[in-house]
N, C-alpha and C positions, 0 to 999 in steps of 0.2 A: 359487372367484369370487364376487365379490358380484354381486348382479342388476342394478343398477346397469350395471357391466362388461361382463355378457352381454346387455345391451341395446344399450349403446354401439358395441361390436364386430360386430352386424346391419347398423350402419351403414358404407357405404362407397361412396369414389364410383367412376366407372365404370372407372377400371384396375385398382382391387384386386379391382373384384369380377369382373372379367372373368378375372384368376389363378384367384381362389378357385371359379369356377365352371368352367375348364379342368379345375384339377386335381378337381375333382368327377365332372366326366363321367367323366376318366379314371378314376375310380372303379367308375364304373357306375351312379351318380345319376342319376336323371329329373329334369331340371329343368323346373323350371314357373313361367312369367312373365302378370303382370297389372300393368296400371298404375291410375291415376287419383287424382284429388283428395285424397278421404280427408279432406274438410273438417271436417265433423264426426260420428266414430266412432260406428255405431248398432248395430241388429240385423242389419240388412241387409248391412250391411260383413262384420259376421264370421261369417254364415250363407257369407257369398258368399266370403272367404280362405277358410274352411277348407271347404269343399268345393272350391274350387282346390287347396290344399294336397293334397285326397286322391286328385288326379290323376299326383301324383309323387310324391319324395322334399323335392326342394328348393323351397319359395316365395320366390319373390323380387318384389318390389313395385318398381314406379318410382314415385314421385311429382313430380307437377308442381312445380318451383317456384310461388312467390307469382305472378310474373311474369307466367307459363305459364297461370296459374289466371286471370289478368286477361282473357287473352287468348282464354278460353274461352266467354266473356261469362254467365258463371253471378251476375252481379248486381255493381254498384259497390263494395259489399258484402263482396264473395267476395275471397280465401278469407278467413275468421274468423279460421281457427287460422295461425297460422306455420309455414312451411314444414319448421322446426328440430322443432317441435311437432309438427305432422302424422306426420312421420318419426318422430320417438320413441316415441310412439304406437302406431305399427304395429310396430314395434320391440318394443316389451313384449309383443304378442301370440306366444301360441306357436305359433301354425302358420305363420306368418314367419320364415323362414329368415335371408333379407336384404332391407335397404330400399337405395333409388339415386335420387337426385334428378335431374329432366331439367328441362333449360329450355327444351326445343323446343318447337312446337305440336305433336307427336307424338313418341310412343318409337321413331320406327323405329330411331333410330341405338342405340338402345339392347339391340331387337330385333336390328336388322343383326352386332351387337358379340357380343353375348351367344347370338344361335343356341340358343335353348329348346328342350327336347322338345316340351314343349304352353304355347301362347299361349291365354289365357283373356280371356273379357270377358264383361259380362252378357248378361241376354237381349233389350235392348233393339240387341244388334248380330246380324247372319246372317252365319255363317261359309260361306255358299254365296254373297254381296254381291260382287261381280268389279267392279265401278263406284267407281274410288276418292273418285268426289266425292259417293256416296251416304253419310248419315249413318251408316249400318246396315253400310258397311263399315270391316272389322278391318284397320290399321295393320300391317304386317307381316306376316299372314298368307301373301304369299307367299314373306316368305325361311324360315319357319318350315316349308315344307311343301315347299317347294325344297330344303331339308334334312332330307328325312324324317320332320319333324316334327307334328303334330296342332292344330288349332285347334275350342278346345270354347266351348260359352255354357254359361252358369250361369242358373236364372232368379232372377230379380228377387224380393226378399223384397217383397208387398205391402205398400205402407202404409208404409215406408219408404224416404226419399230425404232427405237434406241439404235440399234445397230447402224438403218441406213442413216439416221441421223449425224452419229460419230463419222459414216465413213464419207458423207456431204460436207461436216464440216472439213477432215484432215486432207479431202478435195479442193 
C-alpha cells in the first residue's frame, strides 16, 4: 500500500469510525480520544499526541470543522488551514490512528458515540472540574467515566501555541 493510501485510510466519517472502534474494542484494544483544531501543527501538538497515544493502543483525533473553529472565537483569520488539510496532516503522523471531523461546538456527540477508554485534554483543562460552564470542564468526561474509562491531562509544552505562531508571523 502506498503511504498516501495509508494516510487516507485513517480519515473516517463517524459511522465508519464507530464500526472500526467497536471491532477494535472487541479485540481488546484500548481506545484513546482527543480533539482540537490543530490549525498549525507544532512541537506542542506532536508532544501532546505522542503522550496521548502512550495511554492506549488506538489514538482517535476529533478535528473541528472550519465553521466550528470560527465559533470558538480564535480570531477572524482562523482557521488558517482548511479542515481537509488539518485532517490530512494529523493522519500523516505515526501516532495517530484515526481522524474524524466534527461540526458541533463540542465533541460530545463523538465521545458519546465512540465511548473511548481514555479521554485526553491539555493542561489548561481540569479533570476534576464538574461545572459544565467552566472553561476547564472536559466535555464528555461524564460519559467516559460512566462507562469505566478515565480522563487524563497532558501538560502543555511551554512556548508553543498556534495563536503565538500566528502572532509571530503577523509581526
